[in-house]
C-alpha positions in Angstrom: 4.1 41.0 26.6 5.0 41.4 22.9 7.7 38.9 23.2 5.4 36.4 24.9 2.9 36.9 22.0 5.6 36.3 19.4 6.6 33.2 21.3 3.0 31.9 21.2 2.7 32.7 17.5 6.0 30.9 16.8 4.8 27.9 18.8 1.5 27.9 16.9 3.3 28.1 13.5 5.5 25.2 14.5 2.4 23.2 15.4 0.8 24.0 12.1 4.0 23.0 10.2 4.1 19.7 12.1 0.4 19.0 11.4 0.9 19.7 7.7 3.9 17.5 7.6 2.0 14.7 9.3 -0.9 15.2 6.9 1.5 15.0 3.9 3.1 11.9 5.2 -0.3 10.2 5.7 -1.4 11.3 2.3 1.8 9.9 0.7 1.3 6.5 2.5 -2.4 6.4 1.5 -1.4 7.0 -2.1 1.2 4.1 -1.9 -1.5 2.0 -0.2 -4.0 2.6 -3.0 -1.4 1.7 -5.7 -0.4 -1.5 -3.8 -4.1 -2.5 -3.5 -4.6 -1.8 -7.2 -1.6 -3.9 -8.1 -2.8 -6.8 -5.9 -6.2 -6.7 -7.5 -4.5 -7.0 -10.9 -2.4 -9.9 -9.7 -5.5 -11.7 -8.4 -7.1 -11.1 -11.8 -4.0 -12.5 -13.6 -4.0 -15.5 -11.2 -7.7 -16.2 -12.1 -7.0 -16.0 -15.8 -4.0 -18.3 -15.4 -6.0 -20.8 -13.3 -8.8 -20.8 -15.8 -6.2 -21.6 -18.6 -4.7 -24.3 -16.4 -8.0 -26.0 -15.4 -10.3 -25.5 -18.4 -11.6 -28.8 -19.7 -10.0 -28.5 -23.2 -6.5 -28.5 -21.8 -5.0 -31.9 -21.3 -1.5 -30.9 -20.4 -0.4 -27.8 -18.5 2.6 -26.0 -19.8 5.4 -25.3 -17.4 5.1 -21.6 -18.3 1.6 -21.5 -16.8 2.8 -23.2 -13.7 5.6 -20.7 -13.3 3.3 -17.7 -14.0 0.8 -19.0 -11.4 3.7 -19.3 -8.8 4.9 -15.8 -9.7 1.4 -14.4 -9.3 0.9 -16.0 -5.9 4.3 -14.7 -4.8 3.4 -11.2 -6.0 0.1 -11.3 -4.1 1.9 -12.4 -0.9 4.4 -9.6 -1.2 1.7 -7.0 -1.9 -0.4 -8.2 1.0 2.6 -7.8 3.2 3.3 -4.3 1.8 -0.3 -3.3 2.3 -0.3 -4.5 5.9 2.9 -2.5 6.6 1.5 0.7 5.0 -1.7 0.4 7.0 0.3 0.0 10.2 2.5 3.0 9.4 -0.6 5.1 8.7 -2.1 4.1 12.1 1.2 4.8 13.9 1.5 8.3 12.3 -2.1 9.1 13.3 -1.4 8.0 16.8 1.7 10.2 17.0 4.2 7.4 17.4 
């Protein structure tokens, strides 16, 4: 009987360790997700500022630097959106136990 009780306690301890590991993994992914969303928001802000500079009425010619910066901001937003989607999927899979 004592051996059965020790086995049950061991199983319970393993279950708790697994649950804590899962919670830590989810928390880590959520942290990365928050950082990626923050970086994407900053990239959108930068894109807006660059677009304003490009299209404001006082500007007659658009420098190549602004065009390159806009293209870089759009590429960064695309990459971050992909990263965010991946992180959200990984969180859902972890929660589902896959």
